[in-house]
BATOR-725561 format. One line per field, with one value per residue (C-alpha): residue number from 1; residue in three letters; x negated, y, z negated. Coordinates in Angstrom, 3 decimals, decimal comma. Example, Ala and Ser with C-alpha at 12.3 -4.5 7.8 and 13.67 -1.06 7.14 Angstrom:
2
n: c(1; 2);
res: c(ALA; SER);
xx: c(-12,300; -13,670);
yy: c(-4,500; -1,060);
zz: c(-7,800; -7,140);
***
This chain:
64
n: c(1; 2; 3; 4; 5; 6; 7; 8; 9; 10; 11; 12; 13; 14; 15; 16; 17; 18; 19; 20; 21; 22; 23; 24; 25; 26; 27; 28; 29; 30; 31; 32; 33; 34; 35; 36; 37; 38; 39; 40; 41; 42; 43; 44; 45; 46; 47; 48; 49; 50; 51; 52; 53; 54; 55; 56; 57; 58; 59; 60; 61; 62; 63; 64);
res: c(MET; ILE; LYS; VAL; LYS; THR; PHE; GLY; GLU; PRO; LEU; GLU; PRO; PHE; LYS; THR; GLN; ARG; GLU; LEU; ASN; GLU; LEU; ASP; LEU; ARG; LEU; ASN; ASP; PHE; ILE; SER; ARG; ASN; LYS; ILE; SER; LYS; VAL; LEU; SER; VAL; SER; ASP; THR; THR; THR; HIS; GLU; ASN; GLY; SER; THR; ILE; GLY; LEU; ILE; ARG; VAL; LEU; VAL; TYR; ASP; GLU);
xx: c(-82,967; -82,932; -85,835; -86,771; -90,285; -91,578; -94,816; -95,841; -98,003; -99,260; -98,673; -101,354; -100,913; -101,721; -102,280; -98,779; -99,292; -102,334; -100,586; -97,449; -99,666; -101,489; -98,317; -96,915; -100,274; -99,483; -95,730; -96,864; -99,387; -96,871; -94,542; -97,388; -99,072; -95,773; -94,167; -91,127; -88,990; -85,994; -86,082; -82,779; -83,750; -86,601; -86,177; -88,441; -87,758; -89,490; -90,242; -90,231; -87,857; -87,393; -87,059; -90,538; -92,328; -95,532; -95,084; -93,214; -91,560; -90,942; -88,418; -88,498; -85,405; -86,061; -84,755; -86,704);
yy: c(76,895; 80,021; 80,844; 83,610; 84,364; 87,216; 89,375; 91,157; 94,261; 96,259; 99,953; 102,255; 106,235; 108,093; 104,780; 104,135; 104,607; 102,428; 99,629; 100,109; 99,373; 96,532; 94,997; 95,559; 93,846; 90,866; 90,795; 90,977; 88,651; 86,140; 86,566; 86,155; 83,153; 81,196; 82,169; 83,918; 85,055; 85,882; 87,997; 88,708; 91,026; 92,804; 94,721; 96,224; 96,475; 97,692; 95,639; 96,098; 95,410; 98,852; 100,622; 102,243; 101,269; 98,807; 96,790; 96,593; 93,236; 92,748; 90,329; 88,691; 86,613; 84,909; 81,611; 78,943);
zz: c(-85,467; -87,269; -89,669; -91,816; -92,452; -95,171; -95,064; -98,207; -98,598; -101,809; -101,652; -102,684; -103,199; -99,853; -97,868; -96,758; -92,901; -92,754; -94,969; -92,707; -89,643; -91,277; -91,743; -88,001; -86,910; -89,084; -87,839; -84,562; -84,580; -86,087; -83,259; -80,587; -82,166; -82,590; -79,045; -80,644; -78,233; -79,985; -82,985; -84,653; -87,250; -89,040; -92,333; -95,015; -98,978; -101,697; -104,581; -108,561; -111,194; -112,502; -108,739; -108,375; -105,514; -105,922; -102,546; -99,404; -98,124; -94,520; -93,585; -90,222; -88,831; -85,621; -83,507; -82,696);
***
Protein backbone atom coordinates (compact mmCIF):
# COMPACT_ATOMS: atom_id res chain seq x y z
CA MET A 1 0.00 0.00 0.00
CA ILE A 2 1.42 3.40 -0.98
CA LYS A 3 1.38 6.01 1.81
CA VAL A 4 2.29 9.69 2.14
CA LYS A 5 3.84 11.36 5.21
CA THR A 6 4.57 15.08 5.57
CA PHE A 7 7.12 16.78 7.83
CA GLY A 8 7.10 20.52 8.49
CA GLU A 9 9.73 22.94 9.73
CA PRO A 10 9.50 26.71 10.27
CA LEU A 11 12.37 28.65 8.71
CA GLU A 12 14.30 31.37 10.52
CA PRO A 13 16.65 33.81 8.78
CA PHE A 14 20.26 32.55 8.58
CA LYS A 15 19.42 29.18 10.17
CA THR A 16 18.20 27.29 7.12
CA GLN A 17 21.06 24.76 6.99
CA ARG A 18 20.42 23.70 10.60
CA GLU A 19 16.68 23.44 9.92
CA LEU A 20 17.27 21.31 6.80
CA ASN A 21 19.57 19.01 8.79
CA GLU A 22 16.91 18.64 11.51
CA LEU A 23 14.30 17.82 8.88
CA ASP A 24 16.65 15.20 7.37
CA LEU A 25 17.08 13.60 10.79
CA ARG A 26 13.30 13.49 11.38
CA LEU A 27 12.69 11.92 7.97
CA ASN A 28 15.48 9.35 8.38
CA ASP A 29 14.26 8.50 11.88
CA PHE A 30 10.72 7.94 10.56
CA ILE A 31 12.03 5.67 7.80
CA SER A 32 14.15 3.70 10.25
CA ARG A 33 11.51 3.36 13.01
CA ASN A 34 8.86 2.20 10.53
CA LYS A 35 11.25 -0.15 8.68
CA ILE A 36 10.41 1.44 5.33
CA SER A 37 12.37 -0.30 2.58
CA LYS A 38 10.87 1.34 -0.50
CA VAL A 39 10.86 5.14 -0.78
CA LEU A 40 9.10 6.31 -3.93
CA SER A 41 9.59 10.06 -3.61
CA VAL A 42 10.84 12.82 -1.32
CA SER A 43 10.08 16.43 -2.19
CA ASP A 44 10.28 19.83 -0.52
CA THR A 45 8.08 22.88 -0.88
CA THR A 46 7.92 26.24 0.86
CA THR A 47 4.80 27.57 2.51
CA HIS A 48 3.04 30.93 2.62
CA GLU A 49 -0.01 32.25 0.87
CA ASN A 50 1.80 35.26 -0.63
CA GLY A 51 4.76 33.25 -1.92
CA SER A 52 7.31 34.25 0.69
CA THR A 53 9.14 31.49 2.54
CA ILE A 54 8.19 31.05 6.18
CA GLY A 55 8.26 27.27 6.40
CA LEU A 56 9.26 24.10 4.64
CA ILE A 57 7.20 20.98 4.03
CA ARG A 58 8.91 17.73 3.07
CA VAL A 59 6.70 15.02 1.59
CA LEU A 60 7.68 11.36 1.73
CA VAL A 61 5.89 8.84 -0.49
CA TYR A 62 6.64 5.23 0.37
CA ASP A 63 5.39 1.72 -0.17
CA GLU A 64 4.54 -0.29 2.93
